[in-house]
C-alpha positions in Angstrom: -0.1 -0.1 0.1 1.2 3.2 -1.1 1.5 5.8 1.8 0.7 9.7 0.6 -0.1 12.8 2.4 -3.9 13.4 1.8 -4.3 17.0 3.2 -8.2 18.2 3.6 -8.6 15.2 0.7 -10.2 12.3 0.6 -8.0 11.1 -1.8 -5.1 11.2 -4.0 -4.5 10.8 -7.4 -2.7 11.7 -10.7 0.8 10.7 -9.9 4.1 12.1 -11.5 7.6 10.1 -10.5 11.1 10.4 -11.0 13.9 8.4 -9.1 17.1 11.3 -8.7 20.1 10.2 -6.9 17.8 6.9 -4.9 15.1 9.2 -3.8 11.9 8.9 -5.4 10.3 12.8 -6.0 6.3 12.1 -6.3 4.1 15.1 -7.9 0.2 14.5 -7.5 -3.0 16.7 -6.0 -5.4 15.5 -3.1 -8.8 14.6 -4.5 -11.3 14.7 -3.8 -12.6 17.9 -3.3 -11.8 19.6 -6.1 -11.1 22.8 -3.5 -8.1 21.0 -2.1 -6.8 20.1 -5.5 -3.5 21.7 -6.1 0.0 20.2 -6.7 2.2 18.7 -3.7 5.4 17.3 -4.1 6.5 14.0 -1.6 9.4 12.6 -1.4 10.2 8.2 -0.1 13.6 6.5 0.0 11.7 3.3 -0.7 8.8 4.0 -3.4 6.1 2.9 -1.0 6.3 5.6 2.0 6.4 9.3 0.5 6.8 12.0 2.9 6.9 15.7 3.0 9.5 17.0 5.3 11.3 19.6 4.3 8.9 20.9 1.6 5.6 23.3 1.7 2.4 22.1 0.3 0.6 22.9 -1.9 3.5 23.8 -4.1 1.2 26.0 -6.2 -2.3 27.5 -5.2 -4.1 29.5 -7.4 -8.0 30.8 -7.0 -8.8 28.5 -9.1 -8.2 24.4 -9.1 -5.0 22.9 -10.1 -5.0 19.7 -11.5 -2.9 16.9 -13.4 0.6 17.6 -12.5 3.2 16.3 -14.6 7.2 17.6 -13.7 10.6 16.8 -15.7 14.1 17.6 -15.1 16.9 19.5 -17.3 20.2 18.1 -16.4 21.6 20.8 -18.7 19.8 23.3 -16.7 19.6 22.3 -13.3 16.1 23.4 -13.3 12.6 21.6 -12.9 9.7 21.8 -14.5 6.2 21.4 -13.7 2.8 21.9 -15.7 -0.3 21.3 -14.4 -4.3 22.5 -15.8 -5.5 25.7 -14.0 -9.8 25.3 -14.1 -11.7 28.5 -13.7 -15.1 29.3 -14.4 -13.8 32.0 -17.1 -10.3 30.3 -18.0 -8.5 27.1 -18.5 -5.1 27.0 -19.4 -2.5 24.9 -18.6 0.3 26.5 -16.5 3.6 26.0 -15.9 6.7 26.5 -13.1 10.0 26.3 -12.5 12.1 25.0 -9.5 16.0 25.2 -8.8 15.7 22.8 -6.0 12.4 20.4 -6.7 10.5 22.5 -3.1 10.4 26.2 -4.3 8.9 27.1 -7.1 8.2 29.9 -9.2 5.0 30.2 -12.1 6.8 31.2 -15.3 3.4 31.5 -17.7 0.6 30.5 -18.6 -0.4 28.8 -22.4 -4.0 29.4 -23.6 -6.0 29.6 -25.9 -7.0 27.4 -28.6 -6.2 27.1 -32.7 -8.1 26.9 -35.3 -8.2 22.9 -35.5 -9.2 22.5 -32.0 -12.3 25.1 -33.1 -13.0 23.3 -35.8 -13.7 19.7 -33.7 -15.5 22.6 -30.3 -12.5 22.3 -27.8 -12.8 24.5 -25.9 -9.8 23.6 -22.4 -5.9 22.4 -23.0 -5.2 19.8 -20.2 -3.8 16.8 -18.8 -0.3 17.9 -19.5 2.8 15.9 -20.2 6.2 16.7 -20.3 9.6 15.7 -21.9 12.7 17.0 -22.4 15.7 15.9 -25.6 17.9 18.1 -27.4 17.3 21.3 -25.1 13.8 21.2 -26.4 10.7 20.8 -23.8 7.6 18.7 -25.3 4.6 19.9 -24.1 1.3 17.2 -25.1 -1.7 18.1 -24.1 -5.3 16.6 -24.0 -7.8 19.3 -26.1 -11.0 18.6 -24.6 -14.5 19.6 -24.5 -15.4 21.0 -20.9 -16.9 18.3 -18.4 -14.7 15.6 -20.7 -12.1 13.8 -19.9 -11.3 12.1 -23.5 -10.0 14.6 -27.2 -7.0 14.7 -29.5 -3.7 15.2 -28.6 -1.7 18.2 -29.0 1.8 19.7 -28.5 3.9 22.4 -27.4 7.5 23.1 -28.3 9.2 25.1 -25.2 12.7 25.9 -24.7 14.1 27.3 -21.1 16.9 29.6 -21.7 19.2 31.9 -19.4 16.2 31.4 -17.3 13.3 32.4 -19.1 10.7 29.6 -20.8 9.5 30.6 -24.3 7.0 28.7 -26.9 9.1 27.6 -30.2 5.9 26.0 -31.8 2.1 24.9 -31.7 2.2 21.1 -33.6 -1.8 21.1 -33.1 -3.4 17.4 -33.0 -1.0 14.3 -33.5 -3.1 11.4 -31.8 -7.0 11.3 -32.6 -7.9 8.0 -31.6 -11.6 7.4 -33.3 -14.4 6.1 -32.1 -14.7 2.0 -32.0 -17.3 -0.6 -31.1 -16.2 -1.1 -27.7 -14.1 2.5 -27.0 -15.4 5.8 -27.3 -13.2 8.7 -29.9 -10.3 10.6 -27.9 -8.0 9.7 -25.5 -7.1 12.0 -22.1 -4.4 11.8 -19.0 -1.3 11.4 -20.5 1.9 10.2 -19.5 5.0 10.5 -21.7 8.2 8.4 -21.3 11.2 6.9 -23.3 12.5 3.3 -23.0 15.3 2.1 -25.4 14.2 3.0 -29.0 11.1 4.0 -28.3 9.3 6.9 -26.5 6.0 5.6 -25.0 2.6 7.0 -23.6 0.1 5.9 -21.9 -2.9 7.2 -22.0 -7.0 6.4 -20.8 -9.7 5.6 -23.1 -13.2 5.2 -22.1 -15.4 1.7 -22.9 -18.7 1.0 -23.7 -18.7 0.5 -20.0 -18.0 3.8 -19.0 -14.6 2.8 -16.8 -11.0 3.9 -18.2 -8.9 1.6 -19.6 -4.8 2.2 -20.1 -3.5 1.9 -23.0 0.5 2.3 -24.4 1.6 4.1 -27.7 5.0 4.0 -28.8 7.0 6.3 -31.6 10.8 6.8 -32.9 10.0 10.5 -33.4 7.5 12.0 -30.5 5.3 13.1 -33.5 4.1 9.9 -34.9 2.2 7.5 -32.5 1.4 3.6 -32.8 -1.2 1.3 -30.6 1.0 -1.0 -29.0 -1.3 -2.7 -26.4 -4.0 -2.3 -24.2 -1.9 -2.3 -20.5 -4.9 -2.7 -18.0 -8.2 -2.9 -18.2 -9.9 -1.3 -15.3 -12.3 -4.3 -15.0 -9.7 -6.1 -14.4 -8.2 -4.9 -11.0 -10.5 -2.1 -9.8 -13.4 -0.1 -9.8 -11.4 2.1 -12.3 -8.4 3.1 -13.3 -7.4 6.8 -13.5 -3.9 9.2 -14.6 -1.0 6.1 -15.0 2.7 6.9 -15.1 6.2 5.0 -15.2 9.3 5.1 -12.5 11.2 6.9 -14.6 15.1 8.6 -14.4 15.4 12.5 -14.2 15.7 12.3 -18.0 12.0 10.6 -18.4 14.2 6.9 -18.8 11.8 4.2 -17.6 13.5 2.2 -15.2 13.8 -1.7 -15.6 15.0 -3.9 -12.7 15.8 -7.2 -13.7 13.6 -7.0 -16.3 10.8 -5.3 -13.9 9.4 -1.8 -14.7 6.9 0.3 -12.0 3.8 1.3 -12.6 2.0 3.7 -11.2 -1.3 4.0 -10.9 -4.3 6.0 -10.0 -7.3 3.8 -8.3 -10.7 4.8 -8.1 -13.0 2.9 -5.7 -16.6 3.5 -4.3 -16.7 4.0 -0.6 -20.2 5.0 0.6 -21.4 6.5 -2.5 -18.5 8.5 -3.1 -15.5 7.9 -5.6 -12.3 7.5 -3.7 -8.7 7.9 -5.7 -5.4 5.9 -4.3 -2.3 6.0 -5.9 -0.7 2.2 -5.9 1.9 0.4 -7.7 2.5 -2.6 -10.0 5.5 -4.2 -11.6 5.6 -5.5 -15.1 7.7 -6.8 -17.3 9.6 -5.0 -19.9 8.5 -7.2 -22.6 5.2 -5.5 -22.3 6.7 -2.5 -23.6 7.3 -4.0 -27.0 11.0 -3.3 -27.3 
C-alpha cells in the first residue's frame, strides 16, 4: 500500500514519479474535493512511503483548481519544470512553473487559447499536460477536450528554457486522435510520456462502452507519429476503475527497469459509501510488455 499525505482531501490522484539520486520524487494532487486539488510534492527512499519533510505543500495554489500535474528535470539547466491544468469558471489554461531545488517553485507562464483545429472540433480546454525533455527542447503534450469530458485529441507544444526564460517555440496541433470503435469512445486523455530503449512511450486513458477507463500504451520513434502498442490495463480486471498512470523514470524521463521489471504507478478509484475515492498504487510488470 502506497502511503501519501492526503492533507484535506479524501484521497490522492494523478501521480508523476521520478527516481533521482536514490530518492523518489512524486507530484500529485489531493482529491476530492476539487477545492483541495493543487499540486503537492513528496519524497521517498523506497517508492512506497512518501513524506513531505522540508516541503511546504501545495507547491502551487491559485484561485482556481490546479490539477493534472506533471514534472520533468532539465539536467543541463539544473532546473525542474512543472506543468498543470488551471481550471476556472472563466478560463482554462496550462500553467508552467520552474524550480532549482524541486521544493520552491515560481510560476513562469500560462498557455491558453485554442487553435483553429480545436475550434473546428469544438474543443474548448487545454488539459492534462505531460512533459518530456530532449536536446534542449521541452515537449509539452496535452489533451484538447470539451468541458466536462476527459477524452479528446492530443496536441503538442514545444518550448525552450534559456537563461532562466521559458518561451514557446511551436504549437504543432493534433498528433493523435483515436477514433471511436465498437468498444471505445473516440479520443484519449491523461497522458504520460517517457522513453525506453529505442521507443518513446505514451500512456493514455480511453473510455470503454462500459463507461470505465482502460490504460492504453502507444509507441513512437519520433515523438510525433504514434501507434497503438497494447491495452496495458483494463479497469474491470483490477479495480473499480484505473485513472492517470505513469512509469517510474529517471530524471531524463527514461523508464527504469529492475531485473526486467518496471514500475507502473497508477490512480485507482473505488466506490466507498457512495463516493468515488482515488488512491495511488503500484504494480510491477515485465519490460517485454513495452514491445522493445
